[in-house]
C-alpha positions in Angstrom: 70.4 -36.2 -10.1 67.5 -38.9 -8.8 67.0 -41.8 -10.8 63.9 -41.7 -12.9 63.0 -45.2 -11.6 64.6 -46.4 -8.4 62.6 -49.8 -8.8 64.8 -51.1 -11.8 67.8 -49.1 -11.1 70.2 -52.3 -9.5 67.9 -55.0 -11.2 69.3 -57.6 -12.4 67.1 -61.1 -11.9 63.2 -61.7 -12.5 61.5 -61.7 -9.4 59.4 -64.6 -10.4 61.9 -67.1 -11.4 65.6 -65.5 -10.2 67.1 -66.2 -13.6 68.7 -63.5 -15.4 66.4 -60.8 -17.1 66.4 -58.4 -19.5 66.3 -55.0 -17.9 66.1 -51.9 -20.4 66.3 -49.1 -17.7 64.7 -47.2 -16.9 61.0 -48.7 -17.4 61.2 -52.6 -18.9 62.2 -55.6 -17.2 61.7 -58.9 -19.5 62.3 -62.8 -18.7 62.8 -65.0 -21.4 62.9 -67.9 -19.2 59.6 -67.5 -17.4 58.1 -65.1 -19.8 57.6 -62.4 -16.6 57.3 -58.8 -18.1 56.9 -55.8 -16.2 56.7 -51.9 -17.6 57.0 -49.4 -15.1 55.3 -46.3 -17.0 53.8 -43.1 -15.7 50.1 -43.2 -16.4 49.5 -39.1 -17.4 48.3 -38.3 -20.7 49.1 -34.9 -22.6 46.7 -33.2 -25.0 46.5 -30.2 -27.0 43.5 -28.6 -28.5 45.6 -27.1 -31.8 43.8 -24.7 -33.9 44.4 -22.9 -37.8 45.0 -19.1 -38.1 41.2 -18.9 -38.5 40.7 -20.4 -34.7 39.3 -23.7 -35.9 39.9 -26.9 -34.1 42.1 -29.7 -35.3 40.3 -32.9 -34.4 41.7 -36.7 -35.4 39.6 -39.8 -35.4 41.1 -42.8 -33.0 41.9 -45.5 -35.0 43.0 -48.0 -31.9 41.6 -49.2 -28.3 38.8 -47.9 -26.5 37.0 -45.5 -28.6 38.2 -46.6 -31.9 35.9 -44.4 -34.5 35.4 -41.6 -32.2 36.8 -38.0 -32.7 39.7 -36.8 -30.1 42.5 -34.2 -30.0 46.1 -35.4 -30.3 47.5 -36.5 -27.1 48.9 -39.5 -25.4 51.0 -41.1 -22.7 53.7 -38.9 -20.8 56.9 -40.6 -21.0 59.7 -40.9 -18.2 61.3 -37.7 -17.7 59.3 -35.7 -20.4 57.1 -32.7 -19.0 53.7 -32.8 -20.1 54.3 -29.8 -22.0 57.0 -31.9 -24.4 54.4 -34.4 -24.4 51.8 -32.3 -25.9 53.7 -31.0 -28.1 55.2 -34.2 -29.6 51.8 -36.1 -29.7 50.5 -33.0 -31.9 53.9 -33.4 -34.7 53.1 -37.6 -34.0 49.7 -37.6 -34.7 48.8 -34.6 -37.1 52.2 -33.8 -38.2 51.7 -30.2 -37.1 54.2 -28.1 -35.2 52.6 -26.2 -32.3 53.2 -23.5 -29.8 51.2 -24.0 -26.2 48.9 -21.2 -24.7 47.6 -21.4 -21.7 46.6 -24.5 -19.6 43.1 -25.5 -20.0 42.6 -28.1 -17.5 44.3 -31.0 -15.2 41.7 -33.9 -15.1 41.9 -37.2 -13.0 40.4 -40.4 -13.1 40.3 -42.9 -10.3 40.2 -46.7 -10.9 
């Protein structure tokens, strides 16, 4: 099986100061000697549009980051090794304390930065 993150697979030393670094494979490198910190993580986000038995949509109000105070669907980042579907289910459980069954895909959107 291919590594989830070949960039960190054999890394043991800080790329900035060459001191021994703390590596949390497969996603993080932290150097106490110089303070360098790198987090390798995918950027995809998964969201669900959960509905109750009457077809009403469940939303939640954002409390952090951009859009704080705005209404949104439950969602969050897809973790390394996790499917988009699994991320949508686990984020809904985490944010609304509800188990959902996924239906059809609504859309895939990309934002270039």
